[in-house]
C-alpha positions in Angstrom: 23.3 35.8 8.4 25.9 33.2 7.5 23.2 30.6 7.3 21.1 32.7 5.1 24.0 33.5 2.8 24.7 29.7 2.5 21.0 29.1 1.8 21.0 31.8 -1.0 24.4 30.3 -2.4 23.0 26.9 -2.5 19.8 28.0 -4.1 21.8 29.9 -6.7 23.9 26.8 -7.5 20.7 24.8 -7.8 19.2 27.4 -10.1 22.3 27.4 -12.3 22.3 23.7 -12.5 18.7 23.8 -13.6 19.5 26.3 -16.4 22.3 24.1 -17.6 19.9 21.2 -17.7 17.4 23.3 -19.5 19.9 24.3 -22.2 20.7 20.6 -22.7 17.0 19.8 -22.9 16.5 22.5 -25.5 19.2 20.9 -27.7 18.2 17.3 -27.2 14.3 17.7 -27.4 12.5 15.8 -30.0 10.4 18.1 -32.1 7.9 16.8 -34.7 6.6 19.1 -37.4 3.6 18.2 -39.4 2.7 20.4 -42.4 1.7 19.8 -46.0 3.7 22.7 -47.3 7.4 21.7 -48.0 8.5 25.4 -47.7 7.1 25.6 -44.1 8.9 22.4 -43.2 12.3 23.8 -44.6 11.7 27.1 -42.9 11.1 25.6 -39.5 14.0 23.2 -39.6 16.2 26.2 -40.6 14.9 28.4 -37.7 15.2 25.6 -35.1 18.6 24.7 -36.3 20.0 28.2 -35.9 18.4 28.6 -32.4 20.0 25.2 -31.4 16.5 23.9 -30.5 16.0 20.2 -30.6 16.2 17.3 -33.0 13.7 18.0 -35.8 11.6 15.3 -37.6 9.3 16.8 -40.3 6.7 15.1 -42.3 3.7 16.1 -44.6 1.9 12.8 -43.8 -0.4 12.9 -40.9 -0.6 9.1 -40.6 3.1 8.9 -40.5 3.2 11.6 -37.8 0.9 9.5 -35.7 3.3 6.4 -36.1 6.3 8.6 -35.2 4.6 9.3 -31.9 4.7 5.7 -31.2 8.4 5.0 -32.0 9.8 8.3 -30.8 7.8 10.2 -28.2 8.2 13.9 -29.1 8.7 16.7 -26.6 6.8 19.1 -28.8 4.7 19.0 -31.9 3.9 21.8 -34.4 1.0 20.9 -36.6 -0.8 22.8 -39.5 -4.5 23.4 -38.7 -5.8 22.8 -42.3 -4.4 19.9 -44.2 -5.7 17.6 -46.8 -7.1 14.4 -45.2 -6.8 14.5 -41.4 -7.0 18.1 -40.1 -4.8 19.4 -37.2 -7.7 19.1 -34.8 -8.4 15.5 -36.0 -4.7 14.8 -35.6 -4.7 16.1 -32.0 -7.9 14.0 -31.2 -6.2 10.8 -32.6 -3.0 11.6 -30.7 -4.9 11.8 -27.5 -7.1 8.8 -28.0 -4.4 6.4 -29.5 -1.2 7.3 -27.7 -1.6 7.7 -24.0 2.2 8.2 -23.6 1.8 11.4 -25.8 -1.1 12.8 -24.0 1.0 15.4 -22.2 3.0 16.5 -25.2 2.4 20.2 -25.9 1.1 21.0 -29.4 1.4 24.2 -31.2 -1.0 24.8 -34.0 0.1 26.7 -37.1 -2.5 28.3 -39.7 -2.9 31.2 -42.1 -6.5 31.4 -40.8 -6.4 34.1 -38.1 -10.1 34.0 -37.3 -11.4 33.7 -33.8 -13.2 30.4 -34.9 -9.8 28.8 -36.0 -8.2 29.8 -32.8 -11.1 28.4 -30.6 -11.1 25.2 -32.6 -7.4 24.8 -32.0 -7.5 25.3 -28.3 -10.6 23.1 -27.8 -8.7 20.4 -29.7 -5.9 20.4 -27.2 -3.4 23.1 -28.6 -1.2 24.8 -26.1 -0.3 27.6 -28.3 -1.1 29.1 -31.8 1.1 30.4 -34.5 -0.2 32.5 -37.4 1.3 32.2 -40.9 3.3 33.6 -42.4 5.7 32.5 -39.6 8.1 35.0 -38.1 11.4 33.4 -36.9 11.7 35.3 -33.6 8.1 34.5 -32.6 8.5 30.8 -33.5 11.6 30.5 -31.4 10.2 32.2 -28.3 7.0 30.2 -28.4 8.8 26.9 -28.9 11.3 27.7 -26.1 8.4 28.6 -23.8 6.5 25.3 -24.5 9.7 23.3 -24.1 10.5 24.9 -20.9 7.1 24.2 -19.4 7.5 20.6 -20.7 10.9 20.4 -18.9 9.6 21.8 -15.7 6.6 19.5 -15.7 9.0 16.5 -16.0 11.2 17.8 -13.3 8.1 18.2 -11.0 7.0 14.6 -11.9 10.5 13.2 -11.0 10.7 15.1 -7.8 7.2 14.0 -6.9 8.3 10.3 -7.6 11.4 10.8 -5.5 9.2 12.3 -2.6 6.8 9.4 -2.9 9.7 7.0 -2.6 11.0 8.7 0.5 7.5 8.8 2.0 7.1 5.0 1.3 10.6 4.3 2.8 9.7 6.4 5.9 6.3 4.7 6.2 8.0 1.3 5.9 10.5 2.2 8.8 7.6 3.5 10.8 5.6 0.2 10.2 8.7 -1.9 11.3 9.1 0.3 14.4 5.5 -0.3 15.4 5.9 -4.1 14.9 9.1 -4.1 17.0 7.3 -2.2 19.7 4.5 -4.7 19.8 6.9 -7.7 19.8 8.9 -6.3 22.7 5.7 -5.3 24.7 4.3 -8.8 24.1 7.5 -10.4 25.2 7.6 -8.3 28.4 4.0 -9.2 29.2 4.6 -12.9 28.6 7.9 -13.2 30.4 6.4 -13.8 33.8 4.5 -17.0 33.0 6.1 -18.0 29.8 9.8 -17.0 29.9 10.4 -17.7 26.1 7.5 -15.3 25.0 6.6 -17.8 22.5 2.9 -18.2 23.4 2.1 -14.6 22.3 4.0 -15.3 18.9 2.2 -18.5 18.3 -1.2 -17.1 19.1 -0.6 -14.3 16.7 0.4 -16.7 13.9 -2.4 -19.1 14.5 -4.9 -16.2 14.6 -3.5 -14.9 11.3 -3.9 -18.3 9.7 -7.5 -18.6 10.9 -8.4 -15.0 9.6 -6.8 -15.9 6.2 -8.9 -19.0 5.9 -12.0 -17.0 6.8 -11.3 -14.8 3.9 -10.5 -11.5 5.8 -8.6 -8.8 3.7 -4.9 -9.2 3.7 -4.3 -6.0 5.6 -6.7 -7.2 8.3 -4.9 -10.6 8.4 -1.6 -8.8 9.0 -3.1 -6.5 11.7 -4.5 -9.6 13.6 -1.2 -11.4 13.1 0.8 -8.6 14.9 -1.8 -7.2 17.3 -3.0 -10.7 18.7 0.4 -11.0 20.4 -0.7 -8.3 22.9 -3.8 -10.2 23.9 -2.5 -10.9 27.4 -0.5 -7.7 28.1 -2.9 -7.0 30.9 -1.3 -9.8 33.0 1.3 -7.2 33.9 -1.3 -6.0 36.4 -1.8 -9.4 38.0 0.1 -10.5 41.0 2.6 -13.4 40.7 0.7 -15.1 43.6 -2.3 -15.6 41.4 -0.6 -15.7 37.9 1.9 -18.4 38.8 -0.3 -20.2 41.4 0.2 -24.0 40.7 -3.2 -25.1 42.0 -6.8 -24.1 41.3 -7.8 -20.5 41.7 -10.4 -19.4 44.3 -13.4 -17.5 43.2 -11.8 -14.3 44.4 -8.6 -15.0 42.6 -10.5 -15.8 39.4 -12.2 -12.4 39.6 -8.8 -10.8 40.0 -7.4 -12.8 37.1 -10.2 -11.8 34.9 -9.3 -8.1 35.3 -6.3 -8.7 32.9 -8.6 -8.1 29.9 -9.7 -4.7 31.0 -6.2 -3.9 32.3 -4.8 -4.8 28.9 -7.4 -2.7 27.1 -6.6 0.3 29.4 -2.8 0.0 28.7 -3.5 0.0 24.9 -6.3 2.5 24.8 -6.1 5.6 23.0 -3.4 4.4 20.4 -3.3 6.1 17.0 -2.0 3.2 15.0 -4.3 0.5 13.6 -2.1 -2.1 15.4 -2.8 -0.6 18.9 -6.5 0.0 18.2 -7.0 -3.6 17.1 -4.7 -4.9 20.0 -7.0 -3.0 22.4 -10.1 -4.7 21.0 -8.4 -8.1 21.2 -7.2 -7.6 24.8 -10.7 -6.6 26.0 -12.7 -9.3 24.1 -10.6 -12.5 23.7 -12.2 -14.0 26.7 -15.7 -13.3 25.6 -17.9 -16.4 24.7 -20.1 -17.0 21.8 -23.0 -17.7 24.2 -22.5 -14.6 26.3 -20.9 -16.2 29.2 -17.5 -14.4 29.0 -15.9 -11.8 31.0 -18.1 -8.8 29.8 -21.2 -10.6 28.6 -20.8 -10.0 24.9 -22.2 -12.7 22.6 -22.3 -13.7 19.0 -21.3 -11.2 16.4 -21.3 -8.5 19.0 -17.8 -9.7 19.7 -15.4 -8.3 17.3 -14.2 -10.9 14.9 -10.7 -10.5 16.0 -11.7 -11.3 19.5 -13.5 -14.4 18.4 -10.5 -15.6 16.4 -7.9 -14.9 19.2 -10.3 -16.7 21.6 -9.8 -20.0 19.8 -6.1 -19.6 19.1 -5.4 -18.6 22.7 -7.3 -21.6 24.2 -5.7 -24.1 21.8 -2.2 -22.9 22.5 -2.6 -22.8 26.2 -4.1 -26.3 26.2 -1.2 -27.9 24.2 1.6 -26.2 26.3 2.6 -26.7 29.9 1.6 -24.0 32.4 2.4 -23.7 36.1 -1.1 -25.0 36.9 -1.4 -27.7 34.2 0.3 -30.2 32.1 0.3 -29.9 28.3 -2.7 -31.7 26.6 -2.3 -34.0 23.6 -3.1 -32.2 20.4 -6.1 -34.5 19.6 -7.6 -33.9 23.0 -7.3 -30.1 22.7 -8.8 -30.1 19.1 -11.7 -32.2 20.4 -12.3 -29.7 23.2 -12.3 -26.8 20.7 -14.9 -28.7 18.5 -17.0 -29.6 21.4 -17.2 -25.8 22.4 -18.3 -24.7 18.8 -21.4 -22.6 19.3 -20.9 -22.4 23.0 -17.6 -20.9 23.9 -16.5 -20.3 20.4 -17.9 -19.0 17.1 -18.6 -22.0 14.9 -17.3 -20.2 11.8 -14.0 -19.6 13.6 -13.8 -23.2 14.8 -14.4 -24.4 11.3 -11.6 -22.2 10.0 -9.3 -23.3 12.7 -9.8 -27.0 11.8 -9.0 -26.1 8.2 -5.7 -24.5 9.3 -4.7 -27.7 11.2 -5.3 -29.9 8.3 -3.8 -27.6 5.8 -0.6 -26.5 7.5 -0.1 -28.5 10.8 -0.5 -27.0 14.2 2.8 -25.5 15.3 4.0 -22.4 13.3 7.7 -21.6 13.8 8.3 -19.2 11.0 7.6 -15.6 10.7 6.5 -15.5 7.1 2.7 -15.0 7.7 -0.1 -17.1 6.6 0.4 -19.3 3.5 -2.1 -19.5 0.7 -5.4 -21.0 1.4 -6.3 -24.5 0.3 -9.6 -26.6 0.3 -7.9 -30.0 1.0 -9.4 -31.5 4.2 -9.3 -35.1 5.5 -12.5 -37.3 5.3 -12.9 -37.2 9.0 -12.3 -34.4 11.5 -11.2 -36.7 14.3 -9.0 -38.8 11.9 -7.2 -35.5 10.9 -6.8 -34.4 14.5 -5.5 -37.9 15.7 -2.9 -37.9 13.0 -1.2 -34.9 14.4 1.6 -35.4 16.8 1.4 -33.9 20.3 4.1 -31.4 21.2 
């Protein structure tokens, strides 16, 4: 009961605050009156002043009224239906077409013509309400208050919707960061056994993103590849240290066991609802496929997802130029030459071409977390000249 009473009390306080705000809005509302009869302008100004409704601007000139809508957006417009020159309907049409900011401003049409045709023309023209002349002070006050209240409530809804959108965006941002943190920690755990710095996963993700960027993939897909590629070897969790850390050459049986890490990784990541996990699953399963079909699962060509083809190049390159328990680090030039030699066999030629552009554009090692830089078409005259100019790690 106490909780309900507090809810009612808070609701009552909020309602009272809204009423105070509404009273302030009534007093400060900008009201524009357009009529060619000076007596009507004086009467309306007097009625609104006595009702403490708004700041009134009155004019008999329709063109001037349209200009006033530019410099001082009104909260309400009262316009005569029949005026010399531009009619009230034509005024509303011009208002909607020329001044987008005023498109939501309520318009009350005034006329001495009480026919159904006049009323129909007014509402079809965009009027929110209709006042018959001669005007009656109480009716004018009530109708203006009603339209101002609707205007006020619509604005409040817009403001609250914007606030809600901001909160949703902030919440989405936090969720996004949480997903990235989960990926990074999981990648680090997977790499820790054979790369205690965990930097291989990070480098592969960065290189993959750069390649995807040069290939012209959409920015959101580049970001997905950047983050998700770090989980390409998460399946190594399921491979024994005896094989994973073996300093010598693996036997055929050990190679078969080692190859299971792709399927294990995909199984670990399967069923994820986020785009990151779904892409990471595809990458884990396919980053050891070969363009010629001789990979782990026999996929070939474009049947291999593009992210798998990209990570295949980035993974092999990074593995070659860094020391592992079973091999020494290769010089960069030798590793680049190997990647080139495998274009069209192990690797997608388009991915290899983008990979080479990345090397000549930005260098080979990416130690920042800023994502891929803008693409450039600058390339050296010779592929091997460019590769040999790069320093080995």
